[in-house]
C-alpha positions in Angstrom: 22.2 0.0 -6.7 19.1 1.4 -5.1 15.5 0.2 -5.0 13.3 2.6 -7.0 9.7 1.3 -6.9 7.3 -1.6 -6.4 4.8 -2.1 -9.2 1.2 -3.3 -8.6 -1.1 -4.1 -11.4 -4.5 -2.8 -10.2 -8.1 -3.6 -11.2 -9.4 -0.1 -10.5 -7.0 2.9 -10.5 -9.4 5.2 -8.7 -10.1 2.8 -5.9 -6.4 1.9 -5.5 -5.3 5.6 -5.5 -7.8 6.3 -2.8 -6.5 3.5 -0.7 -2.8 4.5 -1.0 -3.6 8.2 -0.5 -6.1 7.9 2.3 -5.1 4.7 4.2 -1.3 4.6 3.6 -0.9 8.4 3.4 1.1 8.5 0.2 0.9 11.4 -2.3 0.8 11.1 -6.0 4.2 12.2 -7.3 3.6 11.4 -11.0 0.6 10.3 -13.0 0.1 9.7 -16.8 -1.6 7.6 -19.4 0.1 5.8 -22.3 -2.6 4.9 -24.8 -5.1 3.1 -22.5 -2.7 2.2 -19.7 -2.9 4.4 -16.6 0.2 4.8 -14.4 0.7 6.5 -11.1 3.7 6.8 -8.8 3.1 7.5 -5.1 5.4 8.6 -2.4 7.7 11.4 -1.6 10.7 9.4 -0.5 13.4 7.6 -2.5 11.2 4.5 -3.0 7.8 4.7 -4.7 4.7 2.6 -5.2 3.8 2.3 -8.9 0.2 1.5 -9.7 -0.6 0.4 -13.3 -4.1 -0.1 -14.7 -4.1 -1.9 -18.0 -7.6 -2.9 -19.2 -6.0 -5.8 -21.0 -4.3 -7.3 -17.9 -5.6 -8.8 -14.7 -5.1 -7.1 -11.3 -2.6 -8.4 -8.7 -5.4 -10.6 -7.3 -4.3 -11.4 -3.7 -0.6 -12.3 -4.2 0.5 -14.5 -1.3 3.9 -14.0 0.2 4.3 -10.4 -0.8 3.8 -7.4 1.4 4.7 -3.7 1.4 5.8 -2.3 4.8 5.2 1.3 5.9 6.5 2.8 9.1 4.0 4.8 11.1 4.5 7.4 13.8 1.7 5.9 16.0 0.8 2.3 15.9 -2.3 2.8 18.0 -3.6 5.7 15.9 -3.1 3.8 12.6 -4.7 0.7 13.9 -7.7 2.7 15.1 -7.9 4.5 11.8 -7.9 1.4 9.6 -10.5 -0.3 11.8 -12.7 2.9 11.5 -12.3 2.6 7.7 -13.7 -0.9 7.9 -10.6 -2.7 6.9 -9.9 -6.2 8.1 -6.8 -6.3 10.3 -4.4 -9.2 10.7 -2.5 -9.0 13.9 -1.2 -7.1 15.8 2.2 -8.7 16.2 5.1 -7.9 18.5 8.0 -10.2 17.8 10.4 -8.2 19.8 9.8 -5.4 22.5 10.6 -2.5 20.2 8.6 -3.5 17.0 4.8 -3.8 16.6 3.0 -4.3 13.3 -0.3 -5.4 11.7 -1.5 -6.1 8.1 -4.4 -5.0 6.0 -5.1 -5.8 2.3 -5.2 -3.2 -0.4 -8.1 -3.3 -3.0 -6.1 -5.8 -5.1 -5.3 -8.1 -2.2 -1.7 -7.0 -1.6 -0.7 -7.2 2.0 0.1 -3.8 3.5 2.1 -3.8 6.8 2.1 -0.9 9.2 5.0 -1.0 11.6 6.1 1.1 14.6 9.7 0.8 15.7 10.8 2.3 19.0 
């Protein structure tokens, strides 16, 4: 069995797409609308992020205890970038010598972790 995607119900598809494309660096791999429900899959790897906008459902609204982790090439560059974009940063943390990470929130309150592993 393999993990295919993580689904996030969003309040604003355009704002969420901009975050995941600009801040996280994911590309839209598939996008479509079923009646009034907008669906987008992002990522080029095996596992995707699925964003769903349904005007009849509430957005994720700051889910506690859930985070999505993304590995970055340069911890320092990503940290500087998200700060320049005006995002609030939680961390950084370094639980062991070869791992550093920090968190930001996406537009729907989902915690996004950026991690560098050496």
